[in-house]
C-alpha positions in Angstrom: 107.5 158.8 219.7 108.0 156.2 216.9 111.3 155.8 215.2 111.7 157.2 211.7 112.7 154.8 208.9 113.7 155.9 205.4 113.3 153.2 202.8 114.9 153.7 199.3 114.2 151.4 196.4 113.6 152.1 192.7 111.1 149.3 192.6 107.8 150.7 193.8 106.5 147.2 194.6 109.2 146.8 197.2 108.4 150.3 198.6 104.8 149.2 198.9 105.9 146.1 200.8 107.9 148.3 203.2 104.8 150.4 203.7 102.6 147.4 204.4 105.0 146.0 206.9 106.5 149.0 208.7 104.1 151.9 208.5 102.0 150.7 211.5 105.0 150.7 213.8 107.3 153.4 212.5 107.2 156.8 211.0 108.0 155.6 207.4 109.4 157.7 204.6 109.8 156.1 201.2 111.4 157.2 198.0 112.4 155.6 194.7 115.2 158.1 194.3 118.6 157.8 196.1 119.3 161.5 195.3 116.0 162.5 196.9 116.9 160.3 199.8 120.1 162.4 200.4 117.9 165.5 200.5 115.5 163.8 202.9 118.4 162.8 205.2 119.8 166.4 205.1 116.4 167.8 205.9 115.4 165.3 208.6 118.0 164.8 211.4 115.4 162.5 213.1 115.9 159.6 210.7 116.9 156.5 212.8 117.2 153.8 210.1 118.0 153.8 206.4 117.0 150.8 204.3 118.4 151.0 200.8 118.4 148.7 197.8 121.9 148.0 196.5 121.2 148.0 192.7 119.5 151.3 191.6 120.1 153.1 188.4 120.4 156.6 189.8 123.0 155.7 192.4 124.4 152.5 193.8 123.0 151.7 197.3 126.6 151.5 198.7 127.2 155.0 197.6 124.0 156.2 199.2 125.1 154.5 202.5 128.4 156.3 202.3 126.8 159.7 201.5 124.3 159.2 204.3 127.0 158.4 206.8 128.8 161.7 205.9 125.5 163.6 206.6 124.5 161.7 209.8 126.8 158.9 211.1 124.2 158.0 213.7 121.7 156.6 211.2 121.6 152.8 211.3 122.0 151.5 207.8 120.8 148.4 206.0 121.7 147.6 202.4 119.5 145.0 200.7 119.6 143.2 197.3 
């Protein structure tokens, strides 16, 4: 079973790049909303990796990482800029 990756970036061009590179190898979920990402993490305990942009208007990526850790500390987290 492929690993599940959640990619979060408010730049849709970046999300499209994640899709182009990762979707053939992983179960990929993308969202432009960090708040939506929190809901996705709560609803999907199978997420293995979170990739988040740092600079987003709705929520800073570091805060998303902290929130996600509180929900599921087992998720591997990558913060990008």
